[in-house]
Every structure is written in C-alpha cells, then in structure tokens.
PDB file of N, CA, C and O in Angstrom:
ATOM      1  N   MET A   1     -11.922  43.932  11.375  1.00  0.00           N
ATOM      2  CA  MET A   1     -11.673  43.308  12.667  1.00  0.00           C
ATOM      3  C   MET A   1     -10.999  44.350  13.570  1.00  0.00           C
ATOM      4  O   MET A   1     -10.039  45.009  13.171  1.00  0.00           O
ATOM      5  N   ASN A   2     -11.511  44.480  14.765  1.00  0.00           N
ATOM      6  CA  ASN A   2     -10.917  45.475  15.656  1.00  0.00           C
ATOM      7  C   ASN A   2      -9.678  44.910  16.355  1.00  0.00           C
ATOM      8  O   ASN A   2      -9.371  43.723  16.242  1.00  0.00           O
ATOM      9  N   ARG A   3      -8.995  45.761  17.058  1.00  0.00           N
ATOM     10  CA  ARG A   3      -7.712  45.415  17.666  1.00  0.00           C
ATOM     11  C   ARG A   3      -7.830  44.310  18.707  1.00  0.00           C
ATOM     12  O   ARG A   3      -7.022  43.382  18.728  1.00  0.00           O
ATOM     13  N   ASN A   4      -8.844  44.409  19.576  1.00  0.00           N
ATOM     14  CA  ASN A   4      -9.014  43.411  20.637  1.00  0.00           C
ATOM     15  C   ASN A   4      -9.325  42.037  20.057  1.00  0.00           C
ATOM     16  O   ASN A   4      -8.814  41.032  20.551  1.00  0.00           O
ATOM     17  N   ALA A   5     -10.137  41.977  19.037  1.00  0.00           N
ATOM     18  CA  ALA A   5     -10.481  40.703  18.409  1.00  0.00           C
ATOM     19  C   ALA A   5      -9.251  40.075  17.771  1.00  0.00           C
ATOM     20  O   ALA A   5      -9.052  38.862  17.848  1.00  0.00           O
ATOM     21  N   LYS A   6      -8.438  40.895  17.148  1.00  0.00           N
ATOM     22  CA  LYS A   6      -7.215  40.405  16.501  1.00  0.00           C
ATOM     23  C   LYS A   6      -6.257  39.815  17.539  1.00  0.00           C
ATOM     24  O   LYS A   6      -5.687  38.745  17.329  1.00  0.00           O
ATOM     25  N   ILE A   7      -6.087  40.512  18.646  1.00  0.00           N
ATOM     26  CA  ILE A   7      -5.215  40.033  19.725  1.00  0.00           C
ATOM     27  C   ILE A   7      -5.759  38.730  20.306  1.00  0.00           C
ATOM     28  O   ILE A   7      -4.999  37.796  20.561  1.00  0.00           O
ATOM     29  N   GLN A   8      -7.071  38.670  20.516  1.00  0.00           N
ATOM     30  CA  GLN A   8      -7.688  37.464  21.063  1.00  0.00           C
ATOM     31  C   GLN A   8      -7.530  36.284  20.107  1.00  0.00           C
ATOM     32  O   GLN A   8      -7.297  35.157  20.547  1.00  0.00           O
ATOM     33  N   LYS A   9      -7.654  36.532  18.820  1.00  0.00           N
ATOM     34  CA  LYS A   9      -7.504  35.480  17.822  1.00  0.00           C
ATOM     35  C   LYS A   9      -6.089  34.911  17.845  1.00  0.00           C
ATOM     36  O   LYS A   9      -5.907  33.695  17.774  1.00  0.00           O
ATOM     37  N   LEU A  10      -5.080  35.790  17.944  1.00  0.00           N
ATOM     38  CA  LEU A  10      -3.694  35.334  18.021  1.00  0.00           C
ATOM     39  C   LEU A  10      -3.447  34.528  19.298  1.00  0.00           C
ATOM     40  O   LEU A  10      -2.762  33.505  19.276  1.00  0.00           O
ATOM     41  N   TYR A  11      -4.017  35.002  20.415  1.00  0.00           N
ATOM     42  CA  TYR A  11      -3.865  34.305  21.687  1.00  0.00           C
ATOM     43  C   TYR A  11      -4.468  32.906  21.612  1.00  0.00           C
ATOM     44  O   TYR A  11      -3.850  31.932  22.041  1.00  0.00           O
ATOM     45  N   ASP A  12      -5.690  32.813  21.059  1.00  0.00           N
ATOM     46  CA  ASP A  12      -6.354  31.514  20.938  1.00  0.00           C
ATOM     47  C   ASP A  12      -5.566  30.559  20.044  1.00  0.00           C
ATOM     48  O   ASP A  12      -5.480  29.363  20.320  1.00  0.00           O
ATOM     49  N   LYS A  13      -4.998  31.098  18.977  1.00  0.00           N
ATOM     50  CA  LYS A  13      -4.215  30.286  18.042  1.00  0.00           C
ATOM     51  C   LYS A  13      -2.983  29.703  18.732  1.00  0.00           C
ATOM     52  O   LYS A  13      -2.675  28.521  18.574  1.00  0.00           O
ATOM     53  N   ARG A  14      -2.288  30.535  19.492  1.00  0.00           N
ATOM     54  CA  ARG A  14      -1.087  30.060  20.205  1.00  0.00           C
ATOM     55  C   ARG A  14      -1.449  29.067  21.302  1.00  0.00           C
ATOM     56  O   ARG A  14      -0.739  28.084  21.513  1.00  0.00           O
ATOM     57  N   LEU A  15      -2.555  29.324  22.000  1.00  0.00           N
ATOM     58  CA  LEU A  15      -2.999  28.435  23.064  1.00  0.00           C
ATOM     59  C   LEU A  15      -3.369  27.062  22.495  1.00  0.00           C
ATOM     60  O   LEU A  15      -3.023  26.031  23.073  1.00  0.00           O
ATOM     61  N   LYS A  16      -4.064  27.056  21.375  1.00  0.00           N
ATOM     62  CA  LYS A  16      -4.449  25.806  20.731  1.00  0.00           C
ATOM     63  C   LYS A  16      -3.219  25.012  20.327  1.00  0.00           C
ATOM     64  O   LYS A  16      -3.180  23.795  20.511  1.00  0.00           O
ATOM     65  N   ARG A  17      -2.217  25.680  19.781  1.00  0.00           N
ATOM     66  CA  ARG A  17      -0.980  25.019  19.365  1.00  0.00           C
ATOM     67  C   ARG A  17      -0.236  24.441  20.567  1.00  0.00           C
ATOM     68  O   ARG A  17       0.297  23.334  20.493  1.00  0.00           O
ATOM     69  N   ALA A  18      -0.198  25.188  21.674  1.00  0.00           N
ATOM     70  CA  ALA A  18       0.484  24.720  22.884  1.00  0.00           C
ATOM     71  C   ALA A  18      -0.225  23.511  23.487  1.00  0.00           C
ATOM     72  O   ALA A  18       0.424  22.563  23.930  1.00  0.00           O
ATOM     73  N   ARG A  19      -1.546  23.545  23.503  1.00  0.00           N
ATOM     74  CA  ARG A  19      -2.300  22.406  24.050  1.00  0.00           C
ATOM     75  C   ARG A  19      -2.133  21.164  23.200  1.00  0.00           C
ATOM     76  O   ARG A  19      -2.051  20.056  23.729  1.00  0.00           O
ATOM     77  N   ALA A  20      -2.081  21.336  21.894  1.00  0.00           N
ATOM     78  CA  ALA A  20      -1.900  20.193  20.991  1.00  0.00           C
ATOM     79  C   ALA A  20      -0.531  19.568  21.202  1.00  0.00           C
ATOM     80  O   ALA A  20      -0.376  18.352  21.085  1.00  0.00           O
ATOM     81  N   LYS A  21       0.450  20.383  21.509  1.00  0.00           N
ATOM     82  CA  LYS A  21       1.801  19.875  21.735  1.00  0.00           C
ATOM     83  C   LYS A  21       1.874  19.058  23.020  1.00  0.00           C
ATOM     84  O   LYS A  21       2.594  18.062  23.087  1.00  0.00           O
ATOM     85  N   LEU A  22       1.130  19.480  24.037  1.00  0.00           N
ATOM     86  CA  LEU A  22       1.156  18.788  25.323  1.00  0.00           C
ATOM     87  C   LEU A  22       0.328  17.511  25.330  1.00  0.00           C
ATOM     88  O   LEU A  22       0.614  16.587  26.091  1.00  0.00           O
ATOM     89  N   LYS A  23      -0.686  17.457  24.494  1.00  0.00           N
ATOM     90  CA  LYS A  23      -1.587  16.309  24.487  1.00  0.00           C
ATOM     91  C   LYS A  23      -0.878  15.077  23.936  1.00  0.00           C
ATOM     92  O   LYS A  23      -0.245  15.132  22.882  1.00  0.00           O
ATOM     93  N   THR A  24      -0.990  13.980  24.652  1.00  0.00           N
ATOM     94  CA  THR A  24      -0.397  12.731  24.175  1.00  0.00           C
ATOM     95  C   THR A  24      -1.519  11.817  23.713  1.00  0.00           C
ATOM     96  O   THR A  24      -2.617  11.833  24.270  1.00  0.00           O
ATOM     97  N   SER A  25      -1.246  11.051  22.731  1.00  0.00           N
ATOM     98  CA  SER A  25      -2.249  10.162  22.169  1.00  0.00           C
ATOM     99  C   SER A  25      -2.211   8.817  22.879  1.00  0.00           C
ATOM    100  O   SER A  25      -1.136   8.268  23.124  1.00  0.00           O
ATOM    101  N   SER A  26      -3.388   8.288  23.210  1.00  0.00           N
ATOM    102  CA  SER A  26      -3.460   6.975  23.844  1.00  0.00           C
ATOM    103  C   SER A  26      -3.610   5.877  22.797  1.00  0.00           C
ATOM    104  O   SER A  26      -3.654   4.690  23.121  1.00  0.00           O
ATOM    105  N   LYS A  27      -3.688   6.293  21.541  1.00  0.00           N
ATOM    106  CA  LYS A  27      -3.879   5.361  20.441  1.00  0.00           C
ATOM    107  C   LYS A  27      -2.556   4.663  20.118  1.00  0.00           C
ATOM    108  O   LYS A  27      -1.524   5.329  20.039  1.00  0.00           O
ATOM    109  N   PRO A  28      -2.559   3.342  19.930  1.00  0.00           N
ATOM    110  CA  PRO A  28      -1.304   2.662  19.580  1.00  0.00           C
ATOM    111  C   PRO A  28      -0.824   3.074  18.185  1.00  0.00           C
ATOM    112  O   PRO A  28      -1.646   3.398  17.328  1.00  0.00           O
ATOM    113  N   PRO A  29       0.466   3.067  17.947  1.00  0.00           N
ATOM    114  CA  PRO A  29       0.974   3.476  16.635  1.00  0.00           C
ATOM    115  C   PRO A  29       0.563   2.495  15.550  1.00  0.00           C
ATOM    116  O   PRO A  29       0.381   1.308  15.818  1.00  0.00           O
ATOM    117  N   TYR A  30       0.416   2.987  14.324  1.00  0.00           N
ATOM    118  CA  TYR A  30       0.000   2.163  13.204  1.00  0.00           C
ATOM    119  C   TYR A  30       1.143   1.247  12.775  1.00  0.00           C
ATOM    120  O   TYR A  30       2.281   1.691  12.624  1.00  0.00           O
ATOM    121  N   ILE A  31       0.831  -0.030  12.582  1.00  0.00           N
ATOM    122  CA  ILE A  31       1.803  -0.998  12.076  1.00  0.00           C
ATOM    123  C   ILE A  31       1.223  -1.566  10.790  1.00  0.00           C
ATOM    124  O   ILE A  31       0.106  -2.083  10.778  1.00  0.00           O
ATOM    125  N   SER A  32       1.984  -1.467   9.714  1.00  0.00           N
ATOM    126  CA  SER A  32       1.464  -1.901   8.416  1.00  0.00           C
ATOM    127  C   SER A  32       1.247  -3.408   8.392  1.00  0.00           C
ATOM    128  O   SER A  32       1.799  -4.151   9.204  1.00  0.00           O
ATOM    129  N   LYS A  33       0.434  -3.830   7.444  1.00  0.00           N
ATOM    130  CA  LYS A  33       0.079  -5.236   7.317  1.00  0.00           C
ATOM    131  C   LYS A  33       1.328  -6.077   7.051  1.00  0.00           C
ATOM    132  O   LYS A  33       1.458  -7.176   7.591  1.00  0.00           O
ATOM    133  N   ALA A  34       2.244  -5.572   6.228  1.00  0.00           N
ATOM    134  CA  ALA A  34       3.474  -6.292   5.922  1.00  0.00           C
ATOM    135  C   ALA A  34       4.350  -6.449   7.170  1.00  0.00           C
ATOM    136  O   ALA A  34       4.935  -7.508   7.397  1.00  0.00           O
ATOM    137  N   ASP A  35       4.434  -5.385   7.973  1.00  0.00           N
ATOM    138  CA  ASP A  35       5.215  -5.453   9.207  1.00  0.00           C
ATOM    139  C   ASP A  35       4.594  -6.412  10.219  1.00  0.00           C
ATOM    140  O   ASP A  35       5.309  -7.119  10.930  1.00  0.00           O
ATOM    141  N   ARG A  36       3.258  -6.436  10.283  1.00  0.00           N
ATOM    142  CA  ARG A  36       2.592  -7.389  11.189  1.00  0.00           C
ATOM    143  C   ARG A  36       2.868  -8.824  10.761  1.00  0.00           C
ATOM    144  O   ARG A  36       3.121  -9.684  11.604  1.00  0.00           O
ATOM    145  N   ALA A  37       2.820  -9.090   9.462  1.00  0.00           N
ATOM    146  CA  ALA A  37       3.084 -10.437   8.958  1.00  0.00           C
ATOM    147  C   ALA A  37       4.539 -10.837   9.222  1.00  0.00           C
ATOM    148  O   ALA A  37       4.827 -11.981   9.574  1.00  0.00           O
ATOM    149  N   LYS A  38       5.436  -9.885   9.049  1.00  0.00           N
ATOM    150  CA  LYS A  38       6.857 -10.137   9.298  1.00  0.00           C
ATOM    151  C   LYS A  38       7.099 -10.460  10.774  1.00  0.00           C
ATOM    152  O   LYS A  38       7.846 -11.385  11.091  1.00  0.00           O
ATOM    153  N   ALA A  39       6.472  -9.703  11.672  1.00  0.00           N
ATOM    154  CA  ALA A  39       6.624  -9.936  13.103  1.00  0.00           C
ATOM    155  C   ALA A  39       6.026 -11.283  13.493  1.00  0.00           C
ATOM    156  O   ALA A  39       6.601 -12.011  14.302  1.00  0.00           O
ATOM    157  N   GLU A  40       4.889 -11.608  12.927  1.00  0.00           N
ATOM    158  CA  GLU A  40       4.248 -12.898  13.209  1.00  0.00           C
ATOM    159  C   GLU A  40       5.128 -14.053  12.749  1.00  0.00           C
ATOM    160  O   GLU A  40       5.246 -15.066  13.438  1.00  0.00           O
ATOM    161  N   LEU A  41       5.743 -13.896  11.585  1.00  0.00           N
ATOM    162  CA  LEU A  41       6.634 -14.937  11.063  1.00  0.00           C
ATOM    163  C   LEU A  41       7.857 -15.117  11.964  1.00  0.00           C
ATOM    164  O   LEU A  41       8.282 -16.241  12.231  1.00  0.00           O
ATOM    165  N   GLU A  42       8.419 -13.992  12.429  1.00  0.00           N
ATOM    166  CA  GLU A  42       9.575 -14.058  13.335  1.00  0.00           C
ATOM    167  C   GLU A  42       9.187 -14.711  14.659  1.00  0.00           C
ATOM    168  O   GLU A  42       9.947 -15.517  15.195  1.00  0.00           O
ATOM    169  N   ASN A  43       8.023 -14.374  15.186  1.00  0.00           N
ATOM    170  CA  ASN A  43       7.584 -14.956  16.457  1.00  0.00           C
ATOM    171  C   ASN A  43       7.330 -16.449  16.329  1.00  0.00           C
ATOM    172  O   ASN A  43       7.633 -17.213  17.245  1.00  0.00           O
ATOM    173  N   SER A  44       6.782 -16.864  15.214  1.00  0.00           N
ATOM    174  CA  SER A  44       6.485 -18.288  15.049  1.00  0.00           C
ATOM    175  C   SER A  44       7.751 -19.101  14.836  1.00  0.00           C
ATOM    176  O   SER A  44       7.790 -20.270  15.221  1.00  0.00           O
ATOM    177  N   THR A  45       8.789 -18.526  14.235  1.00  0.00           N
ATOM    178  CA  THR A  45      10.036 -19.267  14.032  1.00  0.00           C
ATOM    179  C   THR A  45      10.910 -19.278  15.286  1.00  0.00           C
ATOM    180  O   THR A  45      11.696 -20.204  15.489  1.00  0.00           O
ATOM    181  N   LEU A  46      10.772 -18.250  16.126  1.00  0.00           N
ATOM    182  CA  LEU A  46      11.599 -18.179  17.328  1.00  0.00           C
ATOM    183  C   LEU A  46      11.060 -19.050  18.458  1.00  0.00           C
ATOM    184  O   LEU A  46      11.828 -19.463  19.327  1.00  0.00           O
ATOM    185  N   LYS A  47       9.773 -19.338  18.469  1.00  0.00           N
ATOM    186  CA  LYS A  47       9.167 -20.122  19.556  1.00  0.00           C
ATOM    187  C   LYS A  47       8.694 -21.479  19.044  1.00  0.00           C
ATOM    188  O   LYS A  47       7.519 -21.624  18.709  1.00  0.00           O
ATOM    189  N   PRO A  48       9.563 -22.463  18.976  1.00  0.00           N
ATOM    190  CA  PRO A  48       9.105 -23.792  18.552  1.00  0.00           C
ATOM    191  C   PRO A  48       8.369 -24.479  19.704  1.00  0.00           C
ATOM    192  O   PRO A  48       8.953 -24.716  20.762  1.00  0.00           O
ATOM    193  N   GLU A  49       7.115 -24.791  19.503  1.00  0.00           N
ATOM    194  CA  GLU A  49       6.316 -25.449  20.537  1.00  0.00           C
ATOM    195  C   GLU A  49       5.700 -26.707  20.023  1.00  0.00           C
ATOM    196  O   GLU A  49       4.992 -27.393  20.760  1.00  0.00           O
TER     197      GLU A  49
END
C-alpha cells in the first residue's frame, strides 16, 4: 500500500467514525416484553374506568 492510500484510508476511517457519532437514530428504544407487561399492569391499576 502506498503512502497516499494509507493516509486516505485513515482519513476515511476517522470520517466514518465522526459521522456515526453525529447520526441520531429515529428508532424507538427497545423495551423488553417483561417491562411492557409491567407498564401495562401499572397503567391498568392507576386508571380505574
């Protein structure tokens, strides 16, 4: 690998890492099945209708 290619590879690697850090995910966070059931149970007991 020549010098210019090596420098370009390092630059691309750092750029990719910086872009990944700035990117925010629009996906909602994962909530486990047990936590969903627990939240549902709390909501149903707190709202008597």
